[in-house]
C-alpha positions in Angstrom: 16.5 -29.7 24.5 17.9 -27.5 21.7 15.3 -28.8 19.3 12.5 -27.9 21.8 13.9 -24.4 22.2 14.2 -23.9 18.4 10.7 -25.2 17.9 9.3 -22.9 20.5 11.1 -19.9 19.0 9.8 -20.9 15.6 6.2 -21.0 17.0 6.7 -17.5 18.5 7.6 -15.9 15.2 5.1 -17.9 13.1 2.3 -15.2 13.3 4.7 -12.6 12.0 5.7 -14.8 9.1 2.1 -15.5 8.2 1.3 -11.8 8.4 4.1 -11.0 6.0 2.9 -13.8 3.6 -0.6 -12.3 3.7 0.8 -8.7 3.1 2.9 -10.0 0.1 -0.1 -11.8 -1.3 -2.3 -8.7 -1.0 0.4 -6.7 -2.7 0.5 -9.1 -5.6 -3.3 -8.9 -5.9 -3.2 -5.1 -5.9 -0.5 -5.1 -8.6 -2.6 -7.6 -10.7 -5.8 -5.6 -10.4 -4.3 -2.1 -10.7 -5.1 -1.5 -14.3 -7.9 -3.9 -14.8 -10.4 -3.9 -12.0 -10.7 -0.9 -9.6 -13.3 -2.6 -7.4 -11.0 -5.6 -6.7 -8.0 -3.2 -6.3 -10.0 -1.2 -3.7 -11.0 -4.4 -1.8 -7.4 -5.7 -1.6 -5.9 -2.3 -0.9 -8.2 -1.9 2.1 -7.5 -5.4 3.4 -3.8 -4.6 3.1 -4.3 -1.3 5.0 -6.0 -3.1 7.8 -3.3 -5.8 8.1 -0.4 -3.4 7.7 -1.9 -1.2 10.4 -2.4 -4.3 12.7 1.2 -5.3 12.1 2.4 -1.7 12.5 4.2 -1.9 9.2 4.4 1.6 7.9 6.3 0.8 4.7 3.5 -1.6 3.6 0.9 1.0 4.7 2.5 3.5 2.3 2.2 1.0 -0.6 -1.4 0.1 0.3 -2.3 3.8 0.6 -0.9 4.3 -2.9 -3.0 1.5 -4.2 -6.1 2.8 -2.4 -5.4 6.2 -4.0 -5.1 4.7 -7.5 -8.4 2.8 -7.0 -10.1 6.0 -5.8 -8.7 7.9 -8.8 -9.9 5.1 -11.2 -13.4 5.5 -9.7 -13.2 9.3 -10.1 -13.1 10.0 -6.4 -10.4 12.5 -6.7 -10.5 14.0 -3.2 -10.3 10.6 -1.6 -7.5 9.6 -4.0 -5.5 12.7 -3.1 -5.8 12.0 0.6 -4.6 8.4 0.2 -1.7 9.4 -2.1 -0.7 12.1 0.3 -0.6 9.6 3.1 1.5 7.2 1.0 3.9 10.0 0.2 4.2 11.1 3.8 5.1 7.6 5.0 7.5 7.0 2.1 9.3 10.2 2.9 9.3 9.4 6.7 11.0 6.0 6.0 13.3 7.3 3.3 11.8 4.8 0.8 12.8 6.5 -2.5 11.1 3.9 -4.6 7.7 4.2 -2.9 8.1 8.0 -2.8 8.6 8.1 -6.6 5.6 5.8 -7.1 3.4 8.0 -5.0 4.6 11.1 -6.9 4.0 9.3 -10.2 0.5 8.3 -9.2 -0.3 11.8 -7.9 1.1 13.4 -11.0 -0.8 11.1 -13.3 -4.0 11.9 -11.5 -3.6 15.6 -11.7 -2.4 15.5 -15.4 -5.4 13.4 -16.6 -7.7 15.9 -14.9 -5.9 18.8 -16.5 -5.1 20.2 -13.1 -1.6 21.4 -13.8 -1.6 23.9 -11.0 -1.7 21.1 -8.3 0.6 18.9 -10.4 3.4 21.3 -10.0 
């Protein structure tokens, strides 16, 4: 009977485990394509946004928003990039994730600096 209960409990958490595996895989793909292929980065960042939203995982949402912002920046869509990076920063601050907060600030600062927009950088 204990084995049956354990098996049923395992089955009940399996979808959550698969979602986390998918989110982790998408994060790895985003990290891989970040500096090499902005189209692939955009694709996987948006897939990650959809899955993180479905799973109500705001920490992952912050990371995928950052990657979507980086992709938009690389494609010279600066207004869109700024919106995504602002969302990433907002969620990172909300959840007190200092690492993601720093990453969002770094990406935002890099974007403004490369544009020569020092007023918004500060």
